N, C-alpha and C positions, 0 to 999 in steps of 0.2 A: 526421586524416581528418573526413568528414563524419560527423555523430551523427545517429542518429534515435531517438527515445525512442516505442516501441510501447506506448503507454497515453494514454488519454484524460483520466487522471486530472489536475485541476487541482493538487492538491497535489504529485505528482511533478513536474510542471512548474514549478512555483513552486521546488522544492528546486533544479533543475538552473539556473533563471533566476539564482535567490540567487546560485549558485554561478558566475556570469558565464559560463555554457555556452552556445554555439549550437548549437541541434538544431531539427529538423522532428519533428512529432508524425505518426505512423502509426498508427492504432489496430488491433491485431489482429484485432477482432471474432470473437473464439472465444464458443463459450457453455459458460462457465467452470464452471456448475454441472454439466455433465457429467464433469466431472474431479472424483474424489474419493478420498479416502485418511483414512484412522482417525487417523493421525498427522498432526497439525496442526502437526508443523514442517515436514513434508515436503511435505504439500499446496502451499503457496505457491511454493515450488520447481517442482512437476509444472506450477502453471498459467503460471508464467513461461517454462518451456520450452515448453509447447504453445503461447503467443503467439509464442516466437521461432521456434520450426518454422512456424508458419503466414506469419509475414512473411518469412520468409527465401526462402520459394518465390515472393513477389512482388517481391522485390528484385533488381535484376540489376546494380547499382552498388557498388564497393568503398567501404564505410562500417562503423561501429561502430553495433551495434544494441542499445538498453538494452531489456530487458522485466521486469517486475517484477510482483509478487502480494503483498499484504497479507492475513491473515486476523486476526481479532479472536477471542480466546479469554478466557472468563470464567466462572470456575468450572467449568473443565474442558471447557468445551461451545463449539463453534464457533458466531461469532455473525457472521452474513454481512452485507449491506446489507438492513436491514429491508424488508418486503416489504406491511407496511400499518402505518398510524397507530398503531394498537394494540399491534404487535409494536415500533415505533420508541418509544412512551412507555414498554412494558414494559422494553425493553434500559436506557434511560435512568434509570429508577426504581430499576433493580435495583445501578446503580453507586454503591455506598456506600463509607465510610470501612473503610481496611482490607482491602478486596476489590478488586484490581487487574485491570483489563483490560488484557491480554498483546497485543501485537502481534506476529505474525510476519510476517515479509517474507523474499519471496526474490528475489534481483536475479541476472539472466543476460545477459551481454555477449556476442555474437556479433561476430566479425571476419567480415564478408563476403567479403572478398578470399582470406583464408589459409583460413577455413572454422574457425578456431580460436574455442572456445567455452569461457568461464569464468563460474562462477557461486559465489553465497555466500549465507549465511544470516544474518538478526540478528532479535533481539527485543529487546523493550523492554516497559515497564510504565507505564500510567497511573491514578493516586489520584485520586479524585474525593470532594469532599464532597457532602452531601446536596444534590441538585439541586431547587429547589421545584417542586411539581406545576405551576404556573403558567409557569414558565419552561421544561418539558418541551413543554406544550401549544404554548407560542410558537415554539419550535424546529421541531418537529413541522411547525405549519402552514406553514413556510417551505419545507417538502420538503428543506431540504440534509440531514437524516439518511439520506435513502432513496439518497444517492450514497456513504455511509461503511460502510465493514465495523464493523460493531457499532453502527451508528447514531449514531458522534461523530467530532469532528474538533477537537483539543486548543486549536485557534487559533481555534475559531468565537466571535464576539464574544458571544454568549448563554452559552456553556458555559463560555469561557476562567476568568471568577471563580470557578467549582468545581472547577477543577482543583487538586488537592493538591500534588502531587509527581509526579515522572517518574523513573523508573529506566530507565537506558540512553539511547540517543541519541534527540533531539528528533526528527529528521527519520527514524529509523526508523519512530516512533509516526505521523509524518506521512505515511508510505507509500514512502518511499525513501531508506535509509541512505546520506548523501552519502560519508561515509568508504569505506565498503565499495564504493560505486559506482566510487570515483574508484580505488580499487586494482585493481578490475576492468577498468576503461577501462585502464590501463596493463599489466595482463597480458595482455589482449587484444591488445595492440600487439606483445609482444615474442614474437620466433620460438620 
């Protein structure tokens, strides 16, 4: 079946491309900040469902639709995409050894032909060595942290040298747990 990724995330696109999947990108264009939940494991699933709901209304052909959302959690607090250079710098300065940044990712796959919807959740954690202030300034000046939950991407050339270890799946931190996504794609196609 044809595959649509309901996300503009370059990281999610890369995960699917690296897996050899052919897909079309169709962003949901919803206001994610209107969706709130104190449970930071439930929140990404709520956003992924809302993206699917918005897109299903616009899709008229039979296909498989993948929607996802990732939230970053540090020290028990939600870390969304930074809204200012100061916030981005603070996020990155906070990431110190033995205090992981956890990513919670919700994935929803919808079969528009049958109406079947399946979903799953995955979490992972990234640990950083202290990131030097000049590297933080340089990274924030690129504007890239404003595209990432928690203000970081573990494969960014400036940050990669400071990633100490990862617990869980690399793709989960990256924004789309591949193993889970593949399982959901299979489930969505079975009666």
